[in-house]
Structures are given as structure tokens and as C-alpha cells.
C-alpha positions, 0 to 999 in steps of 0.5 A: 146734947140730944136736946140741943140736936133736937132743938136745932133740927126743928129750929126750936132755938129758944128751947135750945138756949134754955137747955144750954143755960141749964147746963151752964148753971149746972157747970158754970165753967163748961167751956163746951157748953158755953161755946155751943150756947154762943153759937145757938144764940147767934143763930137765934139773933140773941147777941147779948147772950153771945156776949154773955157766953163769951165773957164766961168763957174768959174765966177759964181760957188761956191767954191766947184764947182770951185774946181771941175772945176779946176780939170776938166780943168786940166784933159782936158789939160793933157788927150786931149790937152797934155799940162801938164804945163797948166794942172798944172796951173789949178790944182794949182789954185784949191790947192791955194783955198784949200791947202788940196785938196787931189785929186788935190795934187795927180794930181800935184804930177803926173805932177811934177814927170813926168817932173822931177821937184823933189823939187816941188814933195817933197813940194807936198808930204809934203802938202799931208802928212799935209792933212793925219791923218792916221799916216801910210799913212802919213809915206808913203808920208814922205818916198817917199819924202825921196827917191826923196831927196836921189836919185833924188835931191842928198840932203842927209840932206833932205833925212835924215830928211824925213826918220826920220820923216817917222820913227816917224810916223811908226817905223815899216818901216824897209826900212826907217831905213835901208836907214837912217843907210846907209846914215849915215854910208856912210858919216862916221857920226857915232855919228849921227848914234849912236843917230839914233839907240838910237832914234829908240830904244826909238821909238819902246819901250820895248814892241817891238819884242825881235828880233828887240830890240836885233838887234838894241842894238847889232848894237849900241854896234858895232857902239860904239865899232868899230867906236866911241871908246866908250867902256862904251856905247858899253858895256851897249848896248851889256849887254842889248842885252845879257839880251834879248838873253842869249844864243848868245855866240857871244855877250858874247864874244864881252863883254869879249873882251870889259871887258878885254880892260877896265882892272881892273874896269871890272875884275869881269865882264870879269871872269863872262863872260869867265865862261859863254863861257867855259860852252858853249864851253868847248874845247876852250883853249884860254878861259882858258888861259884868265881866268888863267891870271885874276886869276893870277892877283888875286893870286887865287891858287886853281882856277889856279890849276884847270885851269892848270889841264884843260889845261893839259887835253886839251893838251894846257898848257904852260910849266909854267902851266904844272909845276904848275899842276905837283907841286900841284896835289895830289900824292896819290889817296885818298880812298873813306870814304863812298859808292857813292850813287845815290844822291852823284853821282848826286850832286858831279859827274854828270855834270849839262848839263847831261840829267838825264832822258836819263841817267835813260833810259840807266841805266835801259837797260844796264844790259840786254844789257850786258847780251846779249854780255857777255862771260865767262872769 
């Protein structure tokens, strides 16, 4: 001990190492001497001796200390001796002892990534995920494995599996679902893509934000309609989307087109949706024409006359519709049998989308406004 202190004090590290080696030979399992030897050798820059000392310490260490020593040996190899392969061996020895050694797994992952050993990196990420109990952190390991499988290994099946597991743990991971969507779409596997959307809808549940559910149901409808030719499934998906957002006219129109394609079985549904569209877009002549065709199938003369009248007003009536309108329109103006009261005006004349409060304001000021601009006859 006096030799060691003296050697340190005068920085005669070579002598200190020699003395400590002698002590180690006299007592090979002297843990204290081996620890001091490693420290002094590190100060001297003799990292080969550091590794040797730490290796000798392993012989008498308990399991907990062995894990620390494997990590320290690996760190020396990677940081000072620049031998990542040797560092990896040491870390893996520790992992073999304790497959859930989180720090050691991370260090092996860093080496695999640096050396582009991607299959081993994925296996290590799987092992890290197995050690993690917090599901969102676990999802990050699965996501990293999926990205490696897709971008580095080129194994799309493995990537799909990992993205799916990611979403099982964290359904809010939008990047994972977007990646899964793209992989399946690029591969034209639209049946699998439809299954993925249904599975995602089950994952997020009914309590998910309405905006997210609308996007999922709408995309499912699009896949079924455009790629699978499955009109019934597309209709079911769009109907859910419309129930969540009744004011989206684009989805109403998609439903109308599907109902019309289905024919008689969806006749009443098509009429209902066309009325919704006309209410919001009253100047679109093609909607009236579509509705006219449906009522023509029903032989509903009154509604046909109303539609022909509307089309004439819009200047979009066909000759047949113009003829129908002229043939059935009243020829004589019927006189009113009673006074047009405010109540009757509101019930029979006023449009249901009219802002009655605004109309009342205009009514209250129109007299005074007219008085300021009136001229003698």
C-alpha cells in the first residue's frame, strides 16, 4: 500500500502497476488489489491492463457486480480501445446473465446500429420492449424496430407486424398508422388495409375524438368503394362518418352515388340524401335531375311537378320537364281567402333557413328608412 501511495505521489505509475501485479500474483483473488490495479492502469492509459484486471475481478464477483464489470469492460473497449466487437462481446455476456439488463441492451443496440447489423438491432429492440412495462415507451421500441425493418432490412411483412404491435400499445401513434397505411397501399393489399382500418377503429374506441373517427371511417369507406368494389361496406362506413359529421356534404354525396349504384334496394336512401344535398346546395341542377328520375320511377306526379317547376326556374329543365310543368301548372291565380298573418307567413312562406331575428330587425327599421327616401307620386 505504501508503495502504491508513493508511486502515485511521484506519478511513477509504471512502478505502481508493477507492484500491484506482484500483489495480484501473490493473491490472485484479491479484489481490492485488482480494483486498484485497474484504476492506476487507467491513469497510466494502459487500458489493456484495465480490461485484464476487471476480467480477473469477475472470478470472485457476485452476479450484481458481474453485470457492472461486464458493462465497465465493454465501455473500456468502446471508448478507449476502439474495439466495438470486443465491447459487444462483453455487453452480451452481461445480457446472457440478465436478459432484462436495460442499460446493457441499450449499449448493444448502439453498436448494432453503428455497424448496421440491422437484424440484431431489431432483436435487441424486441428484448428492450420485453423489459418495458410502460406501454407508450414500449411502443417506441416497436416503432423503431418497424422503421428499421422497413427502411434498412426491406422486410415489409416484419415492418407491418411491428407497426401493428406499436399501435396495439399506443393507438395515438399517428406516424405508425400512416406508415402501415402506405405499406399496404403500395402493395395493393387493400383487403389487408381495410382490416387494418377496422382494427384501428376498434383500438381507438367510441370515445376517441370525433375528428379522428371521421377520418378513419371515411378512409375505410373510400377503400371499400374504390379498391374493393364492396358497396355495402362502403355505405356502412360512410353512414357512420355522416352520423358523426352531418354537415359534410362531400360524404353525403358519396353516399348518394353509392345508393344510386345499388338501385332499387337503396331507392329511399338515395331520395333522402338528395334532399339533404338540395337543402344545402339549392342551385345544383343535377341533384334535381337525379331526384326527378327517382320520383319518375315511383310515379309520384306531385313531386315530379315540383321538381319540373324548380328546374324551369333554374333554367335547367329538359324539354320533357318543361312540357310537364306547362301542362300541370295552374292556369288561373287563386285569390287568397284570408289575410296573410305573421303566423301564417312564418308557417307557409318563410324559409326554414331564414334568420327570423334578423328579419325582425329589418322589419322594425324599414318604415323609417322608406320615409327618408320616399318621393311624392
